[in-house]
C-alpha positions as CSV (number, residue, x, y, z in Angstrom):
1,M,19.6,-5.4,26.1
2,T,17.3,-3.3,28.2
3,K,15.9,-1.6,25.0
4,K,15.4,-5.1,23.5
5,K,13.3,-6.2,26.5
6,A,11.3,-3.0,26.4
7,V,10.5,-3.4,22.7
8,I,9.5,-7.0,23.2
9,A,7.4,-6.2,26.2
10,A,5.6,-3.4,24.2
11,V,5.0,-5.7,21.2
12,T,3.8,-8.5,23.6
13,F,1.3,-6.1,25.1
14,V,0.0,-5.0,21.7
15,V,-0.4,-8.6,20.4
16,A,-2.2,-9.6,23.6
17,A,-4.6,-6.7,23.3
18,L,-5.2,-7.5,19.6
19,L,-5.9,-11.2,20.4
20,L,-8.3,-10.2,23.2
21,Y,-10.1,-7.7,20.9
22,I,-10.4,-10.4,18.1
23,I,-11.8,-12.9,20.7
24,L,-14.3,-10.5,22.3
25,H,-15.4,-8.8,19.1
26,H,-18.9,-9.8,17.9
27,N,-20.7,-8.8,14.7
28,P,-24.4,-9.4,15.2
29,F,-25.0,-9.4,11.5
30,A,-22.4,-12.0,10.7
31,D,-22.8,-15.9,10.4
32,P,-21.6,-17.3,13.7
33,G,-19.8,-20.2,12.1
34,E,-17.9,-17.9,9.6
35,E,-17.2,-15.5,12.4
36,M,-15.6,-18.2,14.5
37,I,-13.4,-19.3,11.6
38,K,-12.2,-15.8,11.0
39,K,-11.3,-15.4,14.6
40,I,-9.4,-18.7,14.8
41,I,-7.5,-17.9,11.5
42,S,-6.7,-14.3,12.7
43,C,-5.4,-15.6,16.1
44,V,-3.3,-18.4,14.6
45,I,-1.7,-16.0,12.1
46,L,-1.1,-13.3,14.7
47,I,0.6,-15.7,17.1
48,A,2.7,-17.1,14.2
49,I,3.9,-13.5,13.3
50,Y,4.7,-12.9,17.0
51,S,6.7,-16.1,17.2
52,V,8.7,-15.1,14.0
53,F,9.3,-11.6,15.6
54,L,10.9,-13.2,18.7
55,F,12.9,-15.7,16.8
56,K,14.1,-13.1,14.1
57,Y,14.2,-10.0,16.3
58,D,17.5,-8.7,15.4
59,K,16.9,-9.0,11.6
60,I,13.5,-7.4,11.8
61,V,14.0,-4.6,14.2
62,V,17.3,-3.3,12.6
63,L,15.4,-2.2,9.5
64,P,13.0,0.3,11.1
65,V,15.8,1.5,13.5
66,E,18.0,2.3,10.5
67,L,15.2,4.2,8.8
68,W,14.4,6.2,11.8
69,Q,18.0,7.1,12.5
70,N,18.5,8.3,8.9
71,R,15.1,10.1,8.6
72,E,16.7,13.5,7.7
73,L,18.9,12.0,5.0
74,I,15.9,10.1,3.6
75,W,13.8,13.2,3.4
76,K,16.6,15.1,1.6
77,L,17.3,12.3,-0.9
78,A,13.6,11.8,-1.5
79,K,13.1,15.5,-2.5
80,N,16.2,15.3,-4.6
81,D,15.1,12.2,-6.4
82,F,11.8,13.7,-7.2
83,K,13.4,17.0,-8.6
84,T,16.0,15.1,-10.7
85,R,13.7,12.5,-12.2
86,Y,12.5,14.9,-14.8
87,A,15.5,17.1,-15.0
88,G,16.3,18.2,-18.4
89,S,12.8,18.1,-19.8
90,Y,10.9,21.3,-20.6
91,L,7.9,20.7,-18.5
92,G,9.9,19.1,-15.7
93,I,7.8,17.6,-12.8
94,V,4.6,18.3,-14.7
95,W,5.3,15.0,-16.5
96,A,4.7,13.3,-13.2
97,F,1.1,14.3,-13.3
98,V,0.4,14.1,-17.0
99,Q,0.0,10.2,-17.4
100,P,-2.3,9.7,-14.4
101,V,-4.5,12.5,-15.5
102,I,-4.7,11.2,-19.0
103,T,-5.5,7.8,-17.7
104,V,-8.4,9.1,-15.6
105,L,-9.8,11.1,-18.5
106,L,-9.5,8.1,-20.8
107,Y,-11.4,5.8,-18.4
108,W,-14.0,8.6,-17.8
109,F,-14.5,9.1,-21.6
110,V,-14.8,5.4,-22.4
111,F,-17.3,4.6,-19.5
112,T,-19.2,7.8,-19.3
113,V,-19.2,9.3,-22.7
114,A,-18.5,6.5,-25.2
115,L,-20.1,3.6,-23.3
116,P,-22.4,4.9,-20.6
117,S,-24.2,1.7,-20.3
118,R,-20.9,0.0,-19.3
119,A,-20.5,2.4,-16.4
120,V,-23.8,1.4,-15.1
121,A,-22.9,-2.3,-15.4
122,V,-19.5,-1.9,-13.6
123,K,-20.8,0.4,-10.9
124,G,-23.7,-1.9,-9.8
125,D,-26.0,0.0,-7.3
126,I,-23.6,3.1,-7.0
127,T,-25.6,6.2,-7.8
128,I,-22.9,9.0,-7.6
129,P,-21.2,10.2,-10.8
130,Y,-18.8,7.6,-12.2
131,I,-15.9,10.0,-12.4
132,L,-16.0,10.4,-8.6
133,W,-16.4,6.7,-7.9
134,L,-13.5,6.0,-10.3
135,I,-11.0,8.6,-9.1
136,A,-11.5,7.6,-5.4
137,G,-10.4,4.1,-6.3
138,I,-7.7,4.8,-8.9
139,V,-5.7,7.5,-7.0
140,P,-4.3,5.0,-4.4
141,W,-3.5,2.6,-7.3
142,F,-1.4,5.2,-9.0
143,F,0.6,5.6,-5.9
144,F,0.9,1.8,-5.3
145,S,2.0,1.2,-8.8
146,E,4.6,3.9,-9.0
147,A,5.9,3.1,-5.6
148,L,6.3,-0.6,-6.2
149,S,7.9,-0.1,-9.6
150,N,10.4,2.5,-8.5
151,G,11.1,1.0,-5.1
152,T,11.8,-2.4,-6.7
153,S,14.5,-0.8,-9.0
154,A,16.0,1.4,-6.2
155,L,19.1,-0.7,-5.7
156,L,19.7,-0.9,-9.4
157,E,19.3,2.8,-9.9
158,Y,21.5,3.7,-7.0
159,N,24.0,0.9,-7.5
160,Y,27.0,3.4,-6.9
161,L,25.7,4.0,-3.4
162,V,25.2,0.3,-2.7
163,K,28.9,-0.3,-3.3
164,K,29.8,2.3,-0.6
165,V,30.6,0.4,2.6
166,V,29.4,3.2,5.0
167,F,26.1,4.0,3.3
168,K,23.0,2.5,4.7
169,I,21.4,1.0,1.6
170,S,18.3,0.1,3.5
171,I,17.1,3.7,3.0
172,L,17.0,3.5,-0.8
173,P,13.6,1.8,-1.3
174,I,11.9,4.3,1.1
175,I,13.4,7.2,-0.8
176,K,11.6,6.1,-4.0
177,I,8.3,5.6,-2.1
178,I,8.4,9.0,-0.5
179,S,9.2,10.5,-3.9
180,A,6.1,8.8,-5.3
181,L,4.2,10.1,-2.2
182,F,4.7,13.7,-3.4
183,V,2.6,13.0,-6.6
184,H,0.1,11.2,-4.5
185,G,-0.4,14.2,-2.2
186,F,-1.3,16.3,-5.3
187,F,-3.9,13.8,-6.5
188,L,-5.4,13.7,-3.0
189,I,-5.9,17.5,-3.1
190,F,-7.2,17.2,-6.7
191,T,-9.7,14.5,-5.5
192,V,-11.0,16.6,-2.6
193,I,-11.5,19.6,-4.9
194,L,-13.2,17.5,-7.5
195,F,-15.6,16.0,-4.9
196,T,-16.3,19.5,-3.6
197,C,-17.2,20.7,-7.1
198,Y,-19.8,18.0,-7.3
199,G,-21.2,19.0,-3.8
200,Y,-19.4,16.4,-1.7
201,F,-17.7,18.5,0.8
202,P,-14.8,17.2,3.0
203,D,-15.7,16.1,6.6
204,L,-14.2,14.1,9.4
205,Y,-14.4,10.9,7.4
206,T,-12.2,12.4,4.7
207,L,-9.3,12.6,7.3
208,Q,-9.2,8.8,7.0
209,I,-7.4,9.1,3.7
210,F,-4.2,9.8,5.8
211,Y,-4.8,6.5,7.6
212,Y,-5.3,4.5,4.4
213,S,-2.3,6.2,2.8
214,A,-0.2,5.2,5.8
215,C,-1.5,1.6,5.5
216,M,-0.5,1.6,1.7
217,F,2.9,3.1,2.5
218,I,3.9,0.5,5.1
219,F,2.6,-2.3,2.9
220,V,4.4,-1.3,-0.2
221,L,7.5,-0.6,1.7
222,G,7.7,-4.1,3.0
223,L,6.9,-5.4,-0.4
224,C,9.7,-3.4,-2.0
225,Y,12.2,-4.7,0.5
226,I,11.4,-8.2,-0.9
227,T,11.3,-7.2,-4.6
228,C,14.4,-4.9,-4.6
229,S,16.4,-7.6,-2.9
230,I,15.4,-10.3,-5.4
231,I,15.7,-8.1,-8.6
232,V,19.4,-7.8,-8.0
233,F,19.9,-11.5,-8.7
234,F,16.8,-12.0,-11.0
235,R,16.4,-9.0,-13.3
236,D,13.4,-10.4,-15.0
237,L,11.5,-9.6,-11.9
238,G,11.0,-6.0,-13.1
239,Q,9.1,-7.2,-16.2
240,I,7.0,-9.6,-14.0
241,I,6.0,-6.8,-11.7
242,S,5.0,-4.6,-14.7
243,I,2.7,-7.3,-16.0
244,A,1.4,-8.0,-12.5
245,L,0.4,-4.3,-12.1
246,Q,-1.3,-4.3,-15.5
247,V,-3.3,-7.4,-14.3
248,G,-3.7,-5.9,-10.8
249,I,-5.7,-2.8,-11.8
250,W,-8.4,-5.2,-13.1
251,A,-8.0,-7.7,-10.2
252,T,-8.7,-4.9,-7.8
253,P,-12.2,-3.3,-7.8
254,I,-11.1,0.0,-9.2
255,L,-13.0,0.2,-12.5
256,W,-15.8,-2.1,-11.4
257,N,-17.8,-2.6,-8.2
258,I,-17.1,-5.7,-6.1
259,T,-20.8,-6.0,-5.2
260,T,-21.6,-7.1,-8.7
261,L,-19.8,-10.5,-8.0
262,S,-21.1,-13.6,-6.3
263,P,-20.4,-14.0,-2.5
264,K,-17.7,-16.6,-3.2
265,L,-15.9,-14.6,-5.7
266,R,-16.3,-11.5,-3.5
267,I,-14.4,-13.4,-0.7
268,L,-11.6,-14.3,-3.1
269,F,-11.1,-10.8,-4.5
270,K,-11.2,-9.3,-0.9
271,L,-8.0,-11.3,-0.2
272,N,-6.2,-8.7,-2.5
273,P,-4.8,-6.3,0.1
274,M,-5.3,-3.3,-2.4
275,N,-9.1,-4.0,-2.1
276,Y,-8.9,-2.8,1.5
277,I,-7.2,0.4,0.4
278,V,-9.4,1.2,-2.5
279,E,-12.6,0.5,-0.5
280,G,-11.2,2.6,2.3
281,Y,-10.7,5.6,0.0
282,R,-14.2,5.2,-1.2
283,D,-15.5,4.8,2.4
284,S,-13.7,8.0,3.3
285,F,-15.0,10.1,0.3
286,I,-18.3,8.4,-0.6
287,D,-19.8,5.9,1.9
288,K,-18.7,7.7,5.1
289,I,-17.7,4.6,7.0
290,W,-15.0,4.5,9.7
291,F,-12.1,2.0,9.1
292,W,-12.8,0.2,12.5
293,E,-16.2,-0.7,11.3
294,N,-14.6,-3.1,8.8
295,F,-13.0,-5.0,11.6
296,Y,-12.0,-8.3,9.9
297,S,-10.8,-6.5,6.7
298,T,-8.6,-4.2,8.9
299,A,-7.2,-7.1,10.9
300,Y,-6.5,-9.2,7.7
301,F,-4.8,-6.2,6.1
302,W,-2.5,-5.5,9.1
303,I,-1.7,-9.1,9.7
304,L,-0.7,-9.5,6.1
305,T,1.3,-6.2,6.2
306,M,3.2,-7.4,9.3
307,C,4.0,-10.7,7.5
308,V,5.1,-8.9,4.4
309,F,7.3,-6.3,6.3
310,A,8.8,-9.0,8.6
311,F,9.7,-11.2,5.6
312,G,11.0,-8.1,3.7
313,A,13.3,-7.2,6.6
314,I,14.6,-10.7,6.9
315,I,15.3,-11.3,3.2
316,F,16.9,-7.8,2.8
317,K,19.1,-8.4,5.8
318,R,20.2,-11.8,4.6
319,L,20.9,-10.8,1.0
320,K,22.4,-7.3,1.3
321,I,25.9,-8.6,1.9
322,H,25.9,-9.9,-1.7
323,F,24.4,-6.8,-3.4
324,A,27.8,-5.0,-4.0
325,D,29.3,-8.1,-5.5
326,V,26.4,-8.6,-8.0
327,L,25.9,-4.9,-8.9
């Protein structure tokens, strides 16, 4: 009980600090009316999340606690999952990198070699080489796409572990996401090397990719707890997610520049949480902007992420007693 009070007190302090910061924050370049609306919406949503946290404390907190307690097992299973995914093939784990590399080369060829005028149209006022601008946005999408797809099917793939009473099945989605993180790490190194070859050397801003990777990791983890719980009962969800990811790569400003849109459409597309991640990677590699300079985008992303993770923890906790019966 003492630990529960300490956690609630800590969360209360953080929420109060965030509310105070949102209220006091002022952007001299923003429209006062729009800024006030953003502040009111942010405060209302944050208070709503805090209320849900207090009301559903036991169901929400149990999930991160289980993950932390089983961190060593998670790491071992994630490495094993990555190694065994391509076991039996001649090239082994090389196949994990082949498809993303071919995808990047294909887009680069189409927009730079075959249709160079289209690259100018989709980039807008961006002057750096298109391949750099493209890879800075598509690398996080590769991780998000693979992590969501594999994390969603984690319970189905490891159904033999779900049926074991003593096994903590809550660790299965994060195993798949960490497995996808290994490939993401390779592409981050590849991206840094590519930018260096073009004369864009890494600096302090480049370190922000760890922050944005962590943002994406937590967001997709919360999302996977929702999807992996539902797909057990509704198998068609896997196909729906596959289609959504195909649409998502175009609904996210990866291949095109969001500044080419009208202001109203720009606001609509910014509601996509992956926009924050993609723009964040480009801010780190290209534009050299700190994440706290995009205050409202950062606040929106983390408020949404907390909502997704809280909802994922609740729905997973509620449905997991039925998983073994269905699987």
